[in-house]
C-alpha positions, -999 to +999 in steps of 0.1 A: +000+000+000+011+035-007+003+067+013-012+099+000+021+116+011+041+093-011+019+100-041+022+138-033+060+134-032+061+117-066+040+144-082+061+172-066+092+156-081+078+164-115+062+196-105+085+211-078+069+245-078+033+232-076+008+232-048-002+195-044-028+180-022-035+143-022-061+123-003-067+086-005-070+052+011-038+035+000-052+024-034-076+051-046-065+087-046-077+122-054-052+149-062-054+186-067-024+201-085-019+239-091+011+245-114+023+271-138+034+242-160-002+238-170-004+272-186-015+269-223-020+232-220-054+215-223-069+195-195-062+161-211-025+169-216-023+183-180-036+150-167-012+131-189+017+151-174+006+142-139+001+105-148+036+104-161+049+111-126+031+080-113+032+057-143+052+029-126+029+028-096-002+028-119+011+001-142+020-021-112-015-015-096+001+000-065-022+029-073-056+015-085-072+049-092-061+085-093-087+113-098-071+146-108-081+182-106-055+204-123-053+242-123-029+269-134-025+295-106-048+318-125-076+292-129-072+283-092-079+319-082-108+321-107-122+289-092-123+307-059-101+283-041 
């Protein structure tokens, strides 16, 4: 089993400047990532960028599910978060 903190660390390795929050039960996770790296990138590509950070864990079924919400800093502010 993997902890939400471990998933957060993996994402932060790819997005060091990002604000990352991960919650989960050891197999199923929800992550919110706010990163300037998402600027000008569509939502599908943003999610692909995040999945690349956890590919090995997803392929080996250590992570069974990962739900993502991705934002640029500007869209995060617009969302009222």
